[in-house]
BAROMAR-774834 format. One record per residue (C-alpha): x, y, z; residue in three letters. Coordinates in pm, whole numbers, padded with zeros to 5 digits, always signed. Layout:
<rs>
XYZALA
...
</rs>
This chain:
<rs>
+05838-01989-04940MET
+05588-01721-05101LYS
+05320-01934-05030LEU
+05379-01997-04674THR
+05418-01614-04640ARG
+05086-01567-04812GLN
+04923-01783-04568ILE
+05086-01618-04268ALA
+04949-01276-04404ILE
+04574-01417-04441TYR
+04605-01588-04087ASN
+04700-01242-03970PHE
+04367-01059-04118ILE
+04163-01345-04004PHE
+04239-01291-03672PHE
+04275-00935-03666ALA
+03901-00934-03787LEU
+03811-01188-03536CYS
+03967-00963-03246ILE
+03786-00634-03455PHE
+03447-00790-03421PHE
+03500-00948-03069LEU
+03587-00596-02952GLN
+03261-00442-03158TYR
+03035-00686-03003PHE
+03156-00631-02647LEU
+03150-00272-02698TRP
+02752-00302-02819GLN
+02679-00497-02491LYS
+02874-00251-02278TYR
+02720+00050-02478ALA
+02372-00068-02442ALA
+02392-00155-02073ALA
+02531+00193-02006ARG
+02254+00325-02203ILE
+01970+00107-02020TYR
+02136+00176-01662GLU
+02144+00572-01735LYS
+01750+00509-01799ASN
+01691+00341-01495LYS
+01767+00665-01318LYS
+01481+00824-01474VAL
+01222+00564-01340ASP
+01067+00821-01137ILE
+01010+01056-01436ALA
+00878+00770-01639ASN
+00610+00677-01347GLY
+00491+01044-01369LEU
+00488+01055-01742GLY
+00752+01276-01751LEU
+00931+01106-02042ILE
+01176+01333-02244LYS
+01318+01276-02587GLU
+01645+01218-02489GLU
+01520+00915-02305VAL
+01363+00788-02565MET
+01650+00838-02812ASN
+01890+00649-02560SER
+01641+00358-02513LEU
+01610+00328-02878ARG
+02008+00308-02915SER
+01988+00039-02658ALA
+01736-00173-02850VAL
+01921-00088-03179ARG
+02256-00223-03023LEU
+02125-00510-02868ASN
+01762-00628-03026PRO
+01775-00965-02863LEU
+01764-00820-02489VAL
+01376-00851-02413SER
+01424-00612-02096GLU
+01519-00331-02352TYR
+01206-00416-02583GLN
+00965-00393-02274PHE
+01105-00083-02142LYS
+01057+00096-02478LEU
+00712-00045-02494ALA
+00644+00110-02133GLN
+00760+00417-02275VAL
+00531+00435-02565PHE
+00274+00344-02351LEU
+00324+00635-02123SER
+00309+00853-02424GLN
-00019+00687-02507ASN
+00120+00571-02839ASP
-00023+00221-02804PHE
+00052+00109-03181VAL
+00432+00117-03107LEU
+00381-00010-02749ALA
+00209-00311-02894LYS
+00477-00342-03146LYS
+00755-00332-02881LYS
+00578-00576-02627ALA
+00512-00818-02878VAL
+00912-00809-02969ASP
+00943-00835-02624ALA
+00745-01152-02583LEU
+00901-01306-02931LEU
+01214-01284-02740LEU
+01083-01433-02380GLU
+00746-01578-02425PRO
+00687-01726-02085THR
+00727-01397-01884ASN
+00382-01358-01741TYR
+00460-00977-01706PHE
+00512-00897-02066TYR
+00170-01071-02138HIS
+00008-00848-01866LEU
+00142-00517-02009GLU
+00054-00658-02392LEU
-00311-00707-02232ALA
-00322-00363-02089ASN
-00192-00197-02431ILE
-00445-00417-02629LEU
-00769-00314-02379ALA
-00654+00060-02406SER
-00682+00004-02778MET
-01038-00165-02752ASN
-00896-00481-02883GLU
-01096-00670-02600THR
-01087-01048-02739ALA
-00707-01018-02794PRO
-00672-00855-02447ALA
-00865-01117-02259GLU
-00617-01375-02409THR
-00299-01235-02315GLU
-00447-01158-01973PHE
-00547-01518-01945LEU
-00187-01624-02058LYS
-00051-01399-01795ALA
-00261-01547-01539LEU
-00167-01902-01657ASN
+00213-01815-01636LEU
+00185-01631-01311GLY
-00127-01781-01121PRO
-00020-01642-00786MET
+00048-01301-00890SER
-00146-01045-00711PHE
-00084-00786-00993LEU
-00219-01012-01266THR
-00548-01104-01080HIS
-00588-00773-00993TYR
-00557-00642-01356GLU
-00781-00871-01498LEU
-01052-00791-01232ALA
-01010-00437-01366LYS
-01052-00555-01692PHE
-01387-00757-01614TYR
-01497-00458-01419SER
-01542-00243-01736LEU
-01734-00514-01903ARG
-02137-00435-01849THR
-02271-00777-01887GLU
-02343-01000-01552SER
-02076-01239-01651PHE
-01794-00963-01625GLY
-01920-00858-01309ARG
-01898-01204-01181GLN
-01538-01265-01315ARG
-01431-00917-01181ALA
-01576-01025-00835ARG
-01365-01342-00833ALA
-01069-01215-00934GLU
-01046-00894-00705PHE
-01112-01158-00428LYS
-00832-01383-00496LYS
-00606-01050-00584ALA
-00688-00925-00223ILE
-00585-01290-00079SER
-00279-01261-00268LEU
-00163-00936-00136TRP
+00131-01001+00100GLU
+00129-00714+00331LYS
-00220-00666+00360GLY
-00475-00453+00156VAL
-00338-00095+00150GLY
-00628+00183+00149VAL
-00528+00267-00204ASP
-00641-00079-00308ILE
-00981-00046-00162PHE
-01015+00337-00272GLU
-00952+00206-00677GLU
-01211-00079-00639ILE
-01446+00196-00446PHE
-01409+00435-00746SER
-01447+00161-01003LEU
-01803+00077-00851TYR
-01883+00391-00696ARG
-01889+00310-00350GLY
-02097-00019-00365ASP
-02035-00131-00032TYR
-02225-00461-00099VAL
-01972-00557-00390PHE
-01671-00473-00182LEU
-01766-00666+00113ALA
-01825-00943-00106GLY
-01476-00935-00238ILE
-01285-00906+00073VAL
-01175-01259+00170PRO
-01288-01394+00542ASN
-00962-01328+00681ASN
-00910-01112+01015ALA
-00625-00865+00890ASN
-00829-00805+00564LEU
-01173-00734+00709ARG
-00988-00504+00970PHE
-00834-00313+00657SER
-01135-00285+00500PHE
-01296-00172+00810ALA
-01054+00099+00834GLN
-01110+00194+00466PHE
-01482+00215+00554LEU
-01418+00445+00853ARG
-01198+00662+00659GLY
-01483+00727+00430LYS
-01700+00813+00730LYS
-01932+00523+00675LYS
-01959+00441+01036TYR
-02213+00180+01064PRO
-02057-00030+00791GLU
-01670+00007+00921SER
-01847-00113+01284ILE
-02016-00438+01109ARG
-01678-00494+00921GLU
-01456-00472+01287TYR
-01665-00689+01427LYS
-01654-00940+01149LYS
-01269-00909+01213SER
-01307-00971+01562ILE
-01506-01318+01499ILE
-01219-01419+01256LEU
-00945-01298+01493ALA
-01077-01498+01786ARG
-01094-01808+01561LYS
-00731-01743+01472GLU
-00654-01681+01797ASN
-00541-01323+01694ASP
-00557-01091+02030LYS
-00394-00800+01863ASN
-00660-00787+01551THR
-00898-00813+01813GLN
-00798-00539+02072ALA
-00747-00314+01747GLU
-01095-00379+01645ALA
-01256-00306+01974TYR
-01055-00002+02037ASN
-01158+00139+01681TRP
-01506+00082+01744ILE
-01491+00256+02066GLY
-01338+00561+01895VAL
-01608+00569+01642ILE
-01875+00583+01929TYR
-01664+00809+02138SER
-01511+01058+01930PHE
-01729+01028+01613GLU
-02075+00977+01742LYS
-02032+01107+02124LYS
-02196+00795+02245GLN
-01962+00739+02525PHE
-02180+00479+02711SER
-02183+00267+02356GLU
-01797+00325+02340ALA
-01713+00204+02700LEU
-01734-00173+02670PRO
-01528-00155+02351TYR
-01273+00022+02505PHE
-01282-00212+02805GLU
-01240-00517+02579GLN
-00938-00362+02413ALA
-00765-00287+02737VAL
-00861-00658+02861GLN
-00707-00805+02520LEU
-00375-00593+02537SER
-00322-00440+02877PRO
+00019-00316+02786ARG
-00094-00043+02506ASN
-00096+00280+02645ALA
-00334+00435+02386VAL
-00606+00201+02462PHE
-00556+00295+02845ALA
-00589+00650+02736HIS
-00897+00624+02531ASN
-01044+00385+02804LEU
-00956+00701+03045GLY
-01109+00924+02826ASP
-01410+00781+02789CYS
-01455+00740+03184TYR
-01385+01095+03227PHE
-01642+01201+02983ARG
-01910+00989+03159LEU
-01783+01167+03476LYS
-01628+00875+03638GLN
-01313+01049+03727TYR
-01183+00778+03980GLY
-01178+00522+03687GLN
-01056+00782+03455ALA
-00769+00849+03675SER
-00677+00484+03695GLU
-00651+00433+03344SER
-00454+00747+03286PHE
-00224+00599+03568GLU
-00189+00288+03336THR
-00119+00466+03033ALA
+00149+00671+03211LEU
+00315+00370+03366ALA
+00333+00188+03039ILE
+00479+00480+02879ASP
+00628+00756+03112PRO
+00705+01013+02850THR
+00344+01064+02753ARG
+00276+01422+02894SER
-00078+01404+02785ILE
-00149+01158+03056GLU
+00000+01389+03281MET
-00253+01656+03184LEU
-00557+01437+03210CYS
-00443+01324+03534LEU
-00435+01683+03635GLY
-00790+01727+03521TYR
-00913+01396+03672SER
-00758+01486+04032TYR
-00925+01831+04016GLU
-01260+01689+03951MET
-01191+01461+04249LEU
-01124+01753+04436GLY
-00760+01667+04496LEU
-00612+01991+04418LYS
-00221+01923+04559ASP
-00233+01611+04295LYS
-00386+01811+04021ALA
-00151+02083+04059LYS
+00168+01822+04063PHE
+00065+01654+03727PHE
-00020+02008+03563PHE
+00323+02118+03649GLU
+00464+01808+03513GLU
+00270+01820+03202ALA
+00449+02149+03149ILE
+00760+02030+03229ARG
+00798+01723+03007SER
+00568+01821+02744ALA
+00732+01782+02377SER
+00643+01720+02037GLY
+00370+01870+01807ASP
+00109+01900+02100GLU
+00357+02052+02345ALA
+00244+02400+02330GLU
-00115+02301+02343THR
-00057+02093+02651ILE
+00128+02372+02803LYS
-00130+02629+02747LYS
-00423+02400+02908GLU
-00197+02312+03177ALA
-00100+02669+03295ARG
-00467+02759+03224ALA
-00578+02524+03503ARG
-00285+02593+03743LEU
-00403+02978+03731ASN
-00754+02839+03842LYS
-00648+02591+04125ILE
</rs>
């Protein structure tokens, strides 16, 4: 009887301890998760380098409560990296990789940490591991290219060129100007190098041309627009062709004031995209500056028919008909421009239209 009672007590204590440890384990999971979720709210601050001590402490708590969660270790590594504490960043990145060795992004971050510490050989090893695990990752090729771009020997430049080219080809939404900006900065405006890493794809060549136009490198941008037209023609991409023709026209017309040079490009843009009001307007503006007022009015009428809300077309029609001596028509469109003008340019349009009305 006494033995049975003791066994019952031991069983009760055992089950009570099991329940306690289970609850403690679940509480750890919950607490760590809450801490980590809290930290997600400060991701913007992390990105700006505004890491506060409380963020660091909460992340450390998350790691201490759940040391086997690689994401927590990696997040802490990123925090240390943002504070330029490369030694601790390296340690936590390694800890994260021990838990999840096939995560290419962890290898990539460790590679960047090692590169920041001037540990070139280990950094290259980690970059190549990341590349092996994530061969279709734009970021992996891009970071590796930047790493090689800092190497002074010709081998480094060749590898950088190859990796930049691969990275750009993998960029899903087309290459943004900011990406070209960083490469442009790395190579101090070396157009030949940049031109060599852009794949022969119509959209990518067009994006590159847009970047060069923004840098006011007009001869180079025209060259790239023309390359994009040739590629777009092969790809049966009329939209890119039309956009490229239009922008070449814009450079000749608005930047170089070479209106005769601009005209055939605007005509091609309209031919390829006859329902684009902006293209029709640009063609009309070019005709007007060449004093071909009849054709200018036709183009402005076309633009207005495509988009009846464009008060700028009404103003331009007023000017065109005034130059043609059709004062009643000119007066009508100036009045329409005043009545319908809205948006950022409304006051300018109204002011110009009233000034012309007073002279008719």
